[in-house]
N, CA, C and O atoms as a printed pandas DataFrame, in Angstrom:
     atom_number atom_name residue_name chain_id  residue_number  x_coord  y_coord  z_coord
0              1         N          MET        A               1   -3.124   -3.266   -5.351
1              2        CA          MET        A               1   -2.814   -2.376   -6.426
2              3         C          MET        A               1   -3.713   -2.745   -7.601
3              4         O          MET        A               1   -3.969   -3.918   -7.870
4              5         N          GLU        A               2   -4.178   -1.717   -8.286
5              6        CA          GLU        A               2   -5.077   -1.914   -9.409
6              7         C          GLU        A               2   -4.307   -2.125  -10.709
7              8         O          GLU        A               2   -3.082   -2.009  -10.737
8              9         N          LYS        A               3   -5.024   -2.431  -11.772
9             10        CA          LYS        A               3   -4.415   -2.671  -13.079
10            11         C          LYS        A               3   -3.675   -1.450  -13.624
11            12         O          LYS        A               3   -2.745   -1.585  -14.419
12            13         N          ASP        A               4   -4.098   -0.245  -13.189
13            14        CA          ASP        A               4   -3.439    0.973  -13.673
14            15         C          ASP        A               4   -2.275    1.406  -12.779
15            16         O          ASP        A               4   -1.647    2.428  -13.054
16            17         N          GLY        A               5   -1.972    0.658  -11.720
17            18        CA          GLY        A               5   -0.860    0.966  -10.833
18            19         C          GLY        A               5   -1.248    1.774   -9.614
19            20         O          GLY        A               5   -0.404    2.034   -8.756
20            21         N          SER        A               6   -2.510    2.178   -9.515
21            22        CA          SER        A               6   -2.944    2.942   -8.344
22            23         C          SER        A               6   -3.129    2.022   -7.139
23            24         O          SER        A               6   -3.417    0.834   -7.284
24            25         N          VAL        A               7   -2.959    2.588   -5.965
25            26        CA          VAL        A               7   -3.070    1.821   -4.723
26            27         C          VAL        A               7   -4.523    1.852   -4.253
27            28         O          VAL        A               7   -5.162    2.904   -4.282
28            29         N          SER        A               8   -5.043    0.710   -3.822
29            30        CA          SER        A               8   -6.423    0.631   -3.332
30            31         C          SER        A               8   -6.501   -0.382   -2.196
31            32         O          SER        A               8   -5.564   -1.147   -1.964
32            33         N          GLU        A               9   -7.617   -0.378   -1.502
33            34        CA          GLU        A               9   -7.894   -1.331   -0.424
34            35         C          GLU        A               9   -6.751   -1.418    0.593
35            36         O          GLU        A               9   -6.222   -2.498    0.856
36            37         N          ILE        A              10   -6.385   -0.278    1.151
37            38        CA          ILE        A              10   -5.306   -0.221    2.138
38            39         C          ILE        A              10   -5.853   -0.677    3.485
39            40         O          ILE        A              10   -6.900   -0.208    3.931
40            41         N          LYS        A              11   -5.133   -1.600    4.133
41            42        CA          LYS        A              11   -5.543   -2.016    5.476
42            43         C          LYS        A              11   -4.312   -2.305    6.321
43            44         O          LYS        A              11   -3.269   -2.712    5.809
44            45         N          VAL        A              12   -4.448   -2.091    7.598
45            46        CA          VAL        A              12   -3.373   -2.322    8.562
46            47         C          VAL        A              12   -3.549   -3.736    9.105
47            48         O          VAL        A              12   -4.599   -4.069    9.654
48            49         N          LEU        A              13   -2.525   -4.559    8.952
49            50        CA          LEU        A              13   -2.620   -5.951    9.403
50            51         C          LEU        A              13   -2.429   -6.088   10.910
51            52         O          LEU        A              13   -3.108   -6.884   11.557
52            53         N          ARG        A              14   -1.498   -5.305   11.470
53            54        CA          ARG        A              14   -1.258   -5.343   12.917
54            55         C          ARG        A              14   -1.342   -3.924   13.471
55            56         O          ARG        A              14   -0.337   -3.214   13.505
56            57         N          PRO        A              15   -2.521   -3.505   13.902
57            58        CA          PRO        A              15   -2.674   -2.140   14.419
58            59         C          PRO        A              15   -1.804   -1.900   15.650
59            60         O          PRO        A              15   -1.625   -2.780   16.492
60            61         N          VAL        A              16   -1.270   -0.682   15.727
61            62        CA          VAL        A              16   -0.427   -0.297   16.854
62            63         C          VAL        A              16   -1.170    0.711   17.724
63            64         O          VAL        A              16   -1.408    0.480   18.910
64            65         N          TYR        A              17   -1.529    1.828   17.108
65            66        CA          TYR        A              17   -2.222    2.917   17.790
66            67         C          TYR        A              17   -2.972    3.673   16.697
67            68         O          TYR        A              17   -2.417    3.851   15.612
68            69         N          PRO        A              18   -4.196    4.125   16.923
69            70        CA          PRO        A              18   -4.995    4.727   15.848
70            71         C          PRO        A              18   -4.284    5.819   15.042
71            72         O          PRO        A              18   -4.390    5.838   13.816
72            73         N          SER        A              19   -3.572    6.715   15.698
73            74        CA          SER        A              19   -2.914    7.791   14.947
74            75         C          SER        A              19   -1.746    7.268   14.109
75            76         O          SER        A              19   -1.497    7.779   13.018
76            77         N          LEU        A              20   -1.027    6.255   14.604
77            78        CA          LEU        A              20    0.056    5.664   13.818
78            79         C          LEU        A              20   -0.493    4.863   12.652
79            80         O          LEU        A              20    0.071    4.894   11.558
80            81         N          ASP        A              21   -1.587    4.144   12.872
81            82        CA          ASP        A              21   -2.220    3.380   11.794
82            83         C          ASP        A              21   -2.700    4.326   10.698
83            84         O          ASP        A              21   -2.528    4.049    9.511
84            85         N          TYR        A              22   -3.307    5.450   11.103
85            86        CA          TYR        A              22   -3.791    6.433   10.133
86            87         C          TYR        A              22   -2.626    6.995    9.322
87            88         O          TYR        A              22   -2.737    7.144    8.105
88            89         N          GLU        A              23   -1.517    7.305    9.978
89            90        CA          GLU        A              23   -0.348    7.866    9.294
90            91         C          GLU        A              23    0.237    6.866    8.304
91            92         O          GLU        A              23    0.638    7.256    7.207
92            93         N          ALA        A              24    0.294    5.605    8.658
93            94        CA          ALA        A              24    0.790    4.585    7.735
94            95         C          ALA        A              24   -0.092    4.517    6.487
95            96         O          ALA        A              24    0.420    4.427    5.372
96            97         N          CYS        A              25   -1.403    4.560    6.668
97            98        CA          CYS        A              25   -2.329    4.537    5.526
98            99         C          CYS        A              25   -2.174    5.796    4.681
99           100         O          CYS        A              25   -2.225    5.729    3.453
100          101         N          ARG        A              26   -1.988    6.935    5.324
101          102        CA          ARG        A              26   -1.825    8.199    4.595
102          103         C          ARG        A              26   -0.574    8.161    3.717
103          104         O          ARG        A              26   -0.596    8.610    2.571
104          105         N          ILE        A              27    0.510    7.625    4.262
105          106        CA          ILE        A              27    1.759    7.532    3.502
106          107         C          ILE        A              27    1.568    6.651    2.271
107          108         O          ILE        A              27    2.004    7.014    1.178
108          109         N          ILE        A              28    0.932    5.514    2.434
109          110        CA          ILE        A              28    0.700    4.604    1.310
110          111         C          ILE        A              28   -0.222    5.242    0.269
111          112         O          ILE        A              28    0.007    5.114   -0.934
112          113         N          ARG        A              29   -1.267    5.930    0.742
113          114        CA          ARG        A              29   -2.213    6.585   -0.171
114          115         C          ARG        A              29   -1.535    7.638   -1.045
115          116         O          ARG        A              29   -1.912    7.817   -2.203
116          117         N          GLU        A              30   -0.534    8.337   -0.499
117          118        CA          GLU        A              30    0.130    9.414   -1.222
118          119         C          GLU        A              30    1.263    8.947   -2.125
119          120         O          GLU        A              30    1.895    9.772   -2.785
120          121         N          MET        A              31    1.536    7.653   -2.173
121          122        CA          MET        A              31    2.597    7.144   -3.029
122          123         C          MET        A              31    2.231    7.349   -4.495
123          124         O          MET        A              31    1.053    7.323   -4.851
124          125         N          PRO        A              32    3.240    7.552   -5.352
125          126        CA          PRO        A              32    2.945    7.633   -6.782
126          127         C          PRO        A              32    2.494    6.266   -7.298
127          128         O          PRO        A              32    2.644    5.252   -6.617
128          129         N          ARG        A              33    1.948    6.258   -8.497
129          130        CA          ARG        A              33    1.495    4.981   -9.075
130          131         C          ARG        A              33    2.668    4.029   -9.252
131          132         O          ARG        A              33    3.785    4.440   -9.566
132          133         N          TRP        A              34    2.391    2.763   -9.045
133          134        CA          TRP        A              34    3.375    1.712   -9.220
134          135         C          TRP        A              34    3.240    1.134  -10.624
135          136         O          TRP        A              34    2.270    1.416  -11.328
136          137         N          ARG        A              35    4.210    0.330  -11.026
137          138        CA          ARG        A              35    4.055   -0.424  -12.266
138          139         C          ARG        A              35    3.198   -1.633  -11.934
139          140         O          ARG        A              35    3.530   -2.382  -11.015
140          141         N          PRO        A              36    2.101   -1.844  -12.659
141          142        CA          PRO        A              36    1.217   -2.969  -12.338
142          143         C          PRO        A              36    1.877   -4.314  -12.658
143          144         O          PRO        A              36    2.827   -4.388  -13.438
144          145         N          GLY        A              37    1.354   -5.364  -12.042
145          146        CA          GLY        A              37    1.827   -6.703  -12.356
146          147         C          GLY        A              37    1.407   -7.060  -13.773
147          148         O          GLY        A              37    0.378   -6.591  -14.260
148          149         N          ILE        A              38    2.198   -7.882  -14.427
149          150        CA          ILE        A              38    1.896   -8.297  -15.797
150          151         C          ILE        A              38    1.751   -9.818  -15.822
151          152         O          ILE        A              38    2.601  -10.545  -15.308
152          153         N          GLN        A              39    0.673  -10.279  -16.421
153          154        CA          GLN        A              39    0.456  -11.714  -16.573
154          155         C          GLN        A              39   -0.069  -11.951  -17.984
155          156         O          GLN        A              39   -1.097  -11.397  -18.375
156          157         N          LYS        A              40    0.643  -12.775  -18.742
157          158        CA          LYS        A              40    0.310  -13.043  -20.146
158          159         C          LYS        A              40    0.236  -11.756  -20.958
159          160         O          LYS        A              40   -0.602  -11.612  -21.848
160          161         N          GLY        A              41    1.141  -10.810  -20.631
161          162        CA          GLY        A              41    1.231   -9.564  -21.367
162          163         C          GLY        A              41    0.199   -8.509  -21.020
163          164         O          GLY        A              41    0.182   -7.444  -21.636
164          165         N          LYS        A              42   -0.669   -8.780  -20.043
165          166        CA          LYS        A              42   -1.711   -7.824  -19.661
166          167         C          LYS        A              42   -1.534   -7.414  -18.203
167          168         O          LYS        A              42   -1.110   -8.223  -17.379
168          169         N          PRO        A              43   -1.858   -6.153  -17.877
169          170        CA          PRO        A              43   -1.760   -5.719  -16.477
170          171         C          PRO        A              43   -2.812   -6.408  -15.612
171          172         O          PRO        A              43   -3.956   -6.588  -16.030
172          173         N          VAL        A              44   -2.407   -6.793  -14.398
173          174        CA          VAL        A              44   -3.312   -7.464  -13.454
174          175         C          VAL        A              44   -3.198   -6.814  -12.080
175          176         O          VAL        A              44   -2.207   -6.151  -11.776
176          177         N          ARG        A              45   -4.223   -7.011  -11.256
177          178        CA          ARG        A              45   -4.190   -6.539   -9.873
178          179         C          ARG        A              45   -3.188   -7.373   -9.084
179          180         O          ARG        A              45   -3.027   -8.570   -9.326
180          181         N          VAL        A              46   -2.522   -6.723   -8.140
181          182        CA          VAL        A              46   -1.507   -7.385   -7.331
182          183         C          VAL        A              46   -1.693   -6.970   -5.877
183          184         O          VAL        A              46   -2.105   -5.845   -5.596
184          185         N          SER        A              47   -1.390   -7.874   -4.958
185          186        CA          SER        A              47   -1.457   -7.581   -3.533
186          187         C          SER        A              47   -0.033   -7.519   -2.977
187          188         O          SER        A              47    0.790   -8.389   -3.263
188          189         N          TYR        A              48    0.250   -6.484   -2.181
189          190        CA          TYR        A              48    1.550   -6.321   -1.546
190          191         C          TYR        A              48    1.364   -6.130   -0.052
191          192         O          TYR        A              48    0.354   -5.588    0.395
192          193         N          THR        A              49    2.341   -6.577    0.710
193          194        CA          THR        A              49    2.423   -6.253    2.128
194          195         C          THR        A              49    3.679   -5.423    2.297
195          196         O          THR        A              49    4.785   -5.888    2.020
196          197         N          ILE        A              50    3.502   -4.181    2.757
197          198        CA          ILE        A              50    4.629   -3.268    2.904
198          199         C          ILE        A              50    4.883   -3.040    4.389
199          200         O          ILE        A              50    4.030   -2.479    5.077
200          201         N          PRO        A              51    6.034   -3.463    4.896
201          202        CA          PRO        A              51    6.330   -3.230    6.312
202          203         C          PRO        A              51    6.680   -1.757    6.540
203          204         O          PRO        A              51    7.431   -1.163    5.767
204          205         N          ILE        A              52    6.134   -1.183    7.596
205          206        CA          ILE        A              52    6.437    0.198    7.963
206          207         C          ILE        A              52    6.863    0.189    9.421
207          208         O          ILE        A              52    6.145   -0.312   10.286
208          209         N          ASN        A              53    8.035    0.748    9.684
209          210        CA          ASN        A              53    8.562    0.839   11.039
210          211         C          ASN        A              53    8.530    2.293   11.483
211          212         O          ASN        A              53    9.025    3.168   10.773
212          213         N          PHE        A              54    7.960    2.554   12.632
213          214        CA          PHE        A              54    7.959    3.892   13.216
214          215         C          PHE        A              54    9.018    3.962   14.285
215          216         O          PHE        A              54    9.138    3.061   15.115
216          217         N          MET        A              55    9.790    5.039   14.265
217          218        CA          MET        A              55   10.802    5.283   15.298
218          219         C          MET        A              55   10.381    6.535   16.033
219          220         O          MET        A              55   10.449    7.632   15.480
220          221         N          LEU        A              56    9.948    6.387   17.271
221          222        CA          LEU        A              56    9.515    7.529   18.061
222          223         C          LEU        A              56   10.703    8.114   18.809
223          224         O          LEU        A              56   11.524    7.391   19.374
224          225         N          GLN        A              57   10.772    9.431   18.799
225          226        CA          GLN        A              57   11.885   10.103   19.479
226          227         C          GLN        A              57   11.367   10.973   20.587
227          228         O          GLN        A              57   12.150   11.623   21.279
């Protein structure tokens, strides 16, 4: 996440299948801006790992 709260540098840590990996990235890309991390009163870049579970029917 960038200093302005936008999401960047999305990567899949454990690929499952190309179309599922693409969908996970698409979902993250379309998220609204987050509140950036704050350090010493200033916004800073932050790294997150977001677990995504797919349930196939």
